[in-house]
Structures are given as C-alpha cells and as structure tokens.
C-alpha positions in Angstrom: 0.0 0.0 0.0 1.5 3.4 -0.9 2.4 5.9 1.7 0.0 8.5 0.4 -2.9 6.0 0.5 -2.0 5.1 4.1 -2.1 8.8 5.0 -5.5 9.3 3.4 -7.0 6.2 5.0 -5.6 7.3 8.4 -7.1 10.8 8.0 -10.4 9.2 7.1 -10.3 7.0 10.3 -9.5 10.0 12.5 -12.3 12.1 10.9 -14.9 9.3 10.9 -16.5 10.1 14.3 -17.1 13.7 13.3 -18.2 12.6 9.8 -20.7 10.1 11.3 -22.3 12.8 13.3 -22.4 15.2 10.3 -23.9 12.4 8.1 -27.3 13.2 9.4 -27.4 16.7 8.1 -25.5 16.7 4.9 -24.0 14.1 2.5 -20.3 13.4 2.4 -18.2 15.1 -0.3 -18.2 13.1 -3.6 -14.4 12.5 -3.5 -14.8 10.9 0.0 -17.8 8.8 -1.2 -15.7 7.6 -4.1 -13.0 6.4 -1.7 -15.5 4.6 0.5 -17.1 2.9 -2.6 -13.7 1.3 -3.2 -14.1 -0.9 -0.2 -17.0 -2.8 -1.9 -14.7 -4.1 -4.7 -14.0 -7.8 -4.1 -11.0 -8.2 -6.4 -7.7 -7.0 -4.8 -6.0 -5.4 -7.8 -9.2 -3.6 -8.9 -9.7 -2.4 -5.3 -6.1 -1.2 -5.1 -6.5 0.7 -8.4 -9.7 2.2 -7.1 -8.0 3.3 -3.9 -5.1 4.8 -5.8 -7.4 6.8 -8.1 -9.7 7.9 -5.1 -6.7 9.0 -3.0 -5.3 11.0 -6.0 -8.7 12.7 -6.3 -8.7 13.5 -2.6 -5.2 14.9 -2.9 -6.2 17.0 -5.9 -9.3 18.3 -4.1 -7.3 19.1 -1.0 -4.7 21.1 -3.0 -7.5 23.0 -4.8 -9.0 23.7 -1.3 -12.3 22.0 -2.2 -11.9 19.6 0.7 -10.2 20.5 4.0 -8.8 17.6 6.1 -8.3 18.3 9.8 -7.6 16.1 12.8 -9.5 16.2 16.2 -6.8 18.5 17.8 -7.2 21.1 15.0 -11.0 20.9 15.4 -10.9 21.3 19.2 -8.5 24.3 18.8 -10.9 25.9 16.3 -13.9 25.2 18.5 -12.1 26.8 21.5 -11.3 29.9 19.4 -15.0 30.2 18.5 -16.3 29.6 22.0 -18.8 32.4 22.9 -19.2 33.7 19.4 -22.6 33.5 17.8 -22.1 31.9 14.4 -24.7 30.0 12.4 -24.3 26.3 11.7 -20.8 25.7 13.0 -21.6 23.0 15.4 -21.8 20.4 12.6 -18.2 21.1 11.8 -17.1 19.9 15.3 -19.3 16.8 15.3 -22.3 18.4 17.1 -24.8 18.2 14.3 -27.1 20.6 16.1 -26.8 23.8 18.2 -27.5 22.1 21.6 -24.6 23.2 23.9 -25.7 20.7 26.5 -25.0 17.8 24.1 -22.3 15.4 25.3 -18.8 16.4 24.0 -19.8 20.1 23.5 -17.3 22.6 24.8 -18.8 23.8 28.1 -16.0 26.1 29.3 -12.6 27.5 28.6 -9.7 28.4 30.9 -7.3 31.2 30.1 -5.4 34.1 31.6 -6.3 37.8 31.5 -4.0 39.8 29.3 -5.7 43.2 29.7 -8.6 44.7 31.6 -10.3 47.9 30.4 -13.2 49.8 32.1 -16.0 50.7 29.7 -18.2 52.8 32.0 -21.1 52.1 34.4 -18.9 49.5 36.3 -18.6 47.3 33.2 -15.2 45.9 32.1 -13.7 44.5 28.9 -11.4 41.5 29.4 -8.7 40.6 26.8 -7.5 37.0 27.2 -4.1 35.7 26.3 -5.5 34.0 23.2 -6.8 37.3 21.9 -10.4 36.7 22.7 -12.2 39.9 23.9 -15.1 39.6 26.4 -17.1 42.4 28.0 -19.2 42.2 31.1 -23.0 42.6 30.7 -23.4 43.8 34.3 -21.4 46.0 36.6 -18.3 44.3 38.1 -18.6 44.7 41.9 -16.0 43.8 44.4 -12.5 43.1 43.3 -11.9 43.3 39.6 -9.9 40.4 38.0 -6.4 41.5 37.5 -4.0 41.1 34.6 -2.3 37.7 34.8 -5.2 36.2 36.7 -6.4 32.8 35.6 -10.1 32.8 34.6 -12.7 30.3 33.6 -15.6 31.2 31.2 -18.5 28.8 31.4 -21.8 28.5 29.5 -24.6 29.9 31.5 -28.3 29.7 31.0 -30.2 31.0 28.0 -27.0 31.4 25.9 -25.1 33.5 28.5 -21.5 33.1 29.7 -20.0 33.5 33.1 -16.5 34.6 33.8 -15.1 33.6 37.1 -11.7 34.0 38.7 -10.2 33.6 42.2 -9.9 37.4 42.6 -13.6 38.4 42.4 -17.2 37.2 42.1 -18.4 35.6 38.9 -19.7 38.1 36.3 -21.9 37.6 33.1 -20.0 38.3 30.0 -20.4 38.2 26.2 -17.8 37.7 23.5 -17.0 40.6 21.3 -14.3 39.0 19.2 
C-alpha cells in the first residue's frame, strides 16, 4: 500500500466520528464517497487501483481547497477559538450536528489568563484573554476586579449567556466581542 494511500486512510479514520455525526445533516463530499465505494470491490487489484485513483482525487481536491482535512486536535482548537461567538451552523463542523450546547462532548467552558482589563463605564469591564479573545461584562463588576495575569474560567450559563469567574472576584456575566 502506498504511503499516500495510508495517510489518506488514516485521516479518514480520524475524521470518521465527526463525519458520522455530520452524516445526518449533509452528504459526504463526492471524493470521499468515491474512496468509501472502493471498499466494496472484491478483487484485490481492482480495489487497489480504485483506492489509488480515489486517493489521488482527494489529494487534488485538498490542494484545490475543495476539501479540507483536519484532525481532532485542530477541530478542538478551532472550537475553542469560536467559544462564545454567535455563528450560524458551525456545530456540525465539530461533530455536534445541532446547536444544543448541553450535548455530550460540546465545549462547556474555557480556561485562560487575563492579558488586559479595560473599564468601559457604568462599572462594566472588557477583558482581553491571552489567546486574543475579547469579552465584555454585561453587568457591573462589583467587588475586586480580576487583574492582569489572573487565571479565569468562562462557562456557559443559562439562556445562551456566559459567566467569567476568577479567584480574585465574584463571577460576572460576559459576552464575547471577538
């Protein structure tokens, strides 16, 4: 088996749980369906030729940016980067298939460190995290304000809200700006 075919099959196996969840909402790309169809060919030489042709098609589609192949770590990093943003129909990309944040495996919280804190008036604050995400409080921050360098946790709250908590102050409701 060629090295390229092994890599393609390995990527397919890694992506299969997310693809299985996505199967419900949209069909697989044609180049991937072509690869899966090769498994049904009983004769070894014909099956190998089919796999070679299908893997070449996937390689061409990937180079043309018609298909993007990512592993679970890349998907989790992207999901973490999008945590708190309101974007339509991105949950299927990460294996969710629907927009239910309570679903098992959905990202429920992130942990980071505060890089900058800016007052915005009326007791509200803007928090810039070390990964560049910007969150603003939706209510006045009373008590001790979280300081630069403080570790924070942002959790999903009820009704689509988010709650920032740190060891330096009380939890506060926040929303993601960018």
